[in-house]
C-alpha positions as CSV (number, residue, x, y, z in Angstrom):
1,M,0.0,0.0,0.0
2,S,1.4,3.4,-0.9
3,E,1.7,6.1,1.8
4,K,-1.0,8.6,2.3
5,Y,-0.8,12.2,3.4
6,N,-3.3,14.8,4.3
7,V,-3.2,18.2,2.5
8,I,-5.5,21.0,3.6
9,C,-6.4,24.5,2.4
10,I,-9.0,27.1,3.6
11,K,-11.3,29.2,1.6
12,W,-13.8,31.8,2.7
13,G,-15.5,34.8,1.4
14,V,-14.9,35.9,-2.2
15,A,-11.1,36.5,-2.2
16,Y,-10.5,33.0,-3.8
17,S,-12.7,30.7,-6.0
18,A,-13.4,27.1,-6.2
19,A,-11.2,27.0,-9.3
20,D,-8.2,28.1,-7.1
21,V,-8.9,25.2,-4.8
22,N,-9.2,22.8,-7.7
23,K,-5.9,23.9,-9.2
24,L,-4.1,23.6,-5.9
25,C,-5.4,20.1,-5.5
26,S,-4.3,19.2,-9.0
27,M,-0.8,20.6,-8.5
28,V,-0.2,18.8,-5.3
29,K,-1.5,15.4,-6.7
30,R,0.5,15.8,-9.9
31,N,3.7,16.4,-8.1
32,T,3.9,13.4,-5.7
33,S,3.9,9.7,-6.1
34,F,1.9,9.4,-2.8
35,D,-1.7,9.1,-2.2
36,I,-3.2,12.4,-1.1
37,D,-6.3,13.1,0.9
38,F,-6.9,16.8,0.0
39,Y,-9.3,18.9,2.4
40,C,-10.7,22.2,2.0
41,F,-12.2,24.0,4.9
42,T,-14.9,26.2,3.5
43,E,-18.4,27.6,4.0
44,N,-19.1,27.2,0.1
45,A,-18.2,24.1,-1.6
46,D,-19.9,25.0,-4.9
47,G,-17.7,24.2,-7.8
48,L,-15.1,22.0,-5.9
49,N,-14.0,18.9,-7.7
50,N,-15.3,15.6,-6.4
51,D,-11.7,14.5,-5.1
52,I,-11.7,17.3,-2.7
53,I,-12.9,16.4,0.8
54,V,-15.0,19.3,2.1
55,R,-15.0,20.2,5.7
56,P,-16.7,23.4,7.4
57,L,-14.8,26.2,8.5
58,P,-13.3,26.0,11.9
59,V,-15.3,27.8,14.5
60,L,-13.6,30.6,16.4
61,N,-15.5,31.4,19.6
62,V,-15.2,35.1,19.6
63,P,-17.6,38.0,19.0
64,P,-18.1,38.5,15.2
65,E,-16.4,41.8,15.2
66,E,-13.1,40.1,16.6
67,N,-13.3,37.3,13.9
68,K,-11.5,39.1,11.2
69,Y,-8.1,39.2,9.3
70,A,-6.6,35.7,8.6
71,Y,-7.0,34.4,12.2
72,K,-9.6,31.9,10.7
73,K,-6.5,30.3,9.3
74,E,-3.6,30.9,11.7
75,A,-5.8,30.4,14.9
76,G,-8.9,28.4,13.5
77,L,-7.1,25.7,11.8
78,C,-5.2,24.9,15.1
79,D,-8.4,23.3,16.4
80,D,-7.5,20.0,18.2
81,N,-10.3,18.2,16.4
82,L,-9.8,19.8,13.0
83,G,-11.8,17.9,10.4
84,G,-11.7,14.7,12.4
85,L,-7.9,14.5,11.8
86,N,-6.8,14.5,15.4
87,G,-3.5,12.7,15.7
88,Q,-2.7,12.9,12.1
89,R,-0.2,15.1,10.3
90,V,-1.6,17.7,8.0
91,F,0.2,20.0,5.3
92,F,-1.2,23.2,4.7
93,F,-0.8,25.3,1.5
94,D,-2.2,28.7,0.8
95,L,-4.3,29.1,-2.3
96,D,-1.7,31.5,-3.7
97,S,0.9,28.7,-3.9
98,L,2.5,27.6,-7.1
99,I,3.8,24.0,-7.0
100,V,6.8,23.8,-9.3
101,G,8.5,20.7,-8.1
102,N,8.3,17.2,-6.8
103,L,6.8,17.0,-3.3
104,D,7.8,13.5,-2.2
105,E,10.8,14.4,0.0
106,F,8.6,17.3,1.4
107,F,6.0,14.9,2.7
108,R,8.7,12.6,4.1
109,Y,10.6,15.5,5.9
110,P,8.7,15.9,9.2
111,K,9.9,14.1,12.3
112,G,7.6,13.2,15.2
113,D,5.0,15.7,16.0
114,K,7.2,18.8,15.3
115,F,5.6,21.9,13.7
116,Y,7.3,23.0,10.5
117,I,7.0,26.3,8.6
118,I,8.9,28.5,6.1
119,N,11.4,30.8,7.5
120,D,10.0,34.3,6.6
121,W,12.0,36.1,3.9
122,N,10.9,39.5,5.1
123,T,12.0,39.1,8.8
124,K,15.5,39.1,10.3
125,G,16.3,36.2,12.6
126,D,14.3,33.1,13.1
127,T,11.3,34.4,14.9
128,V,8.7,34.4,12.3
129,G,7.3,31.7,10.0
130,Q,6.0,32.4,6.5
131,A,2.6,30.8,6.7
132,S,2.2,30.0,3.0
133,C,3.0,26.4,3.9
134,Y,3.3,24.7,7.2
135,S,2.8,21.3,8.8
136,W,1.7,20.0,12.1
137,V,0.0,17.1,14.0
138,V,-3.6,17.9,14.6
139,G,-4.1,18.0,18.5
140,T,-0.7,19.7,19.2
141,L,-1.6,23.5,18.5
142,G,-4.9,23.8,20.3
143,Y,-3.4,26.4,22.6
144,V,-2.9,28.8,19.7
145,K,-6.6,28.8,19.0
146,K,-7.6,28.9,22.7
147,Y,-5.4,31.8,23.5
148,F,-6.9,33.7,20.5
149,E,-10.4,32.9,21.7
150,D,-9.6,34.2,25.2
151,H,-7.8,37.3,24.2
152,P,-9.0,38.3,20.6
153,R,-8.8,42.1,21.1
154,E,-5.4,41.7,22.7
155,V,-4.0,39.6,19.9
156,T,-5.5,41.8,17.1
157,D,-4.2,45.0,18.9
158,K,-0.7,43.6,19.1
159,Y,-0.4,41.8,15.8
160,Y,-3.3,43.5,13.7
161,T,-3.2,41.5,10.3
162,A,0.1,39.8,11.0
163,S,-1.6,36.5,12.0
164,Q,1.5,34.5,11.0
165,E,3.5,36.5,13.6
166,Y,1.0,35.5,16.2
167,L,1.2,31.8,15.3
168,S,5.0,32.0,15.2
169,A,5.1,33.7,18.7
170,K,2.8,31.1,20.3
171,V,4.8,28.3,19.0
172,I,8.1,29.7,20.1
173,E,6.5,30.5,23.5
174,K,5.8,26.9,24.0
175,E,8.6,25.1,22.1
176,G,11.4,27.8,22.3
177,H,12.0,27.8,18.5
178,L,10.4,27.2,15.1
179,N,11.4,24.3,12.8
180,F,11.9,25.5,9.3
181,W,11.7,23.7,5.9
182,P,15.0,23.6,4.0
183,D,15.5,27.1,2.4
184,N,15.9,26.0,-1.1
185,W,12.4,24.3,-1.1
186,F,10.4,27.6,-1.2
187,C,10.8,31.0,-2.6
188,S,8.9,34.2,-2.8
189,F,7.6,35.6,-6.1
190,R,8.3,39.2,-5.0
191,F,11.7,38.6,-3.3
192,H,13.1,36.0,-5.8
193,C,11.3,35.9,-9.1
194,L,10.8,39.6,-9.9
195,P,13.6,41.3,-11.7
196,K,15.0,44.3,-9.7
197,W,13.7,47.8,-10.5
198,P,13.7,49.1,-13.2
199,F,14.6,45.9,-15.1
200,R,11.0,44.6,-14.3
201,F,9.5,47.1,-16.8
202,W,10.9,45.1,-19.7
203,K,11.9,41.7,-18.2
204,M,9.4,39.0,-17.2
205,A,9.8,37.4,-13.8
206,K,11.6,34.1,-13.8
207,I,11.9,31.0,-11.7
208,P,15.1,31.3,-9.7
209,D,17.8,28.6,-10.3
210,R,17.4,26.8,-7.0
211,P,17.9,23.0,-6.8
212,G,15.0,21.3,-5.2
213,L,12.6,24.2,-5.4
214,K,9.1,23.0,-4.7
215,M,6.7,25.9,-4.3
216,I,6.7,29.7,-5.2
217,A,4.7,31.7,-2.6
218,F,2.6,34.7,-4.0
219,H,2.2,36.1,-0.5
220,G,0.6,39.7,-0.5
221,L,0.6,41.5,-3.8
222,P,0.7,40.6,-6.6
223,G,-1.3,37.4,-6.3
224,L,-1.1,34.5,-8.7
225,E,-3.8,35.7,-11.0
226,D,-2.6,39.4,-10.9
227,A,1.0,38.3,-11.8
228,R,-0.3,36.1,-14.6
229,Q,-2.1,39.1,-16.2
230,G,0.6,41.6,-15.3
231,I,-1.4,43.6,-12.7
232,W,-0.1,45.0,-9.5
233,C,-2.7,47.2,-7.6
234,I,-3.8,49.0,-10.7
235,D,-7.3,49.3,-12.2
236,K,-8.6,47.6,-9.0
237,T,-9.3,48.6,-5.5
238,C,-6.1,48.2,-3.3
239,P,-6.2,48.7,0.4
240,K,-2.6,50.3,0.4
241,Y,-2.7,52.2,-2.8
242,P,-5.9,54.0,-3.9
243,R,-7.3,53.2,-7.3
244,G,-5.0,54.3,-10.1
245,I,-2.2,55.2,-7.7
246,K,0.9,53.1,-7.1
247,K,4.6,53.4,-6.4
248,L,6.7,53.1,-9.6
249,Y,8.4,49.9,-8.4
250,K,5.1,48.1,-8.3
251,Y,5.1,46.9,-11.8
252,V,5.0,43.3,-13.1
253,R,4.9,42.1,-16.7
254,P,2.5,39.2,-17.5
255,V,4.1,35.9,-16.3
256,T,3.3,33.5,-19.0
257,W,5.0,30.5,-17.3
258,I,2.5,30.5,-14.5
259,N,0.2,28.8,-16.9
260,D,2.5,25.8,-17.2
261,Y,2.0,25.0,-13.5
262,W,-1.2,26.6,-12.3
263,K,-3.8,24.0,-13.6
């Protein structure tokens, strides 16, 4: 019998579509020789492929006004009984993840019940994990969810939208450190694929020459679809840069190679 692994994602609201979930599921399964149970935690399963296991969004027991930002992910998914997966290891991917390499050694990598996450590229030191991809054993992170439920205003006042910083801080508080995936397995589209300014005006972003690269994270802006089209906070509402206004360096040419993987 071949090995089986649990991959999960989360979708709520309208920021992402069923097509985004379907593509992520297809990319993961296409890039491993292992059997995959792929779970989507969502309030709307319309349009999801039949091979996706649907589970309801985890419940955060906080007042509605405190249930905001991405804490549905970084706190909610820490539920000790998440989707009936208690005691099983899960591998989380954001829906803005582009799988570009084989994942077999990635699934084999975790040891015991340790928590693993990407070392954040935008933070000095080893104190913040980039939550585009992380893995844990369900039942070992319940304290992250419980603290948020007991102190929602305190957490959001301190971390605001930086929910991955909250998750990282709680894990460090308990374990003393974060366990990171090998650095060469992941890269950031913005930090590692985009040409430096002003070359990005006439050069398309490219996949870095990084042996063993498995996933490109489209964290923040531009997202996967925007990069594919060559859009970066223009002709659309953007919370940081009002419609029609953006800094000169925020430019991306259409990235045609995304189509080779994102399907």
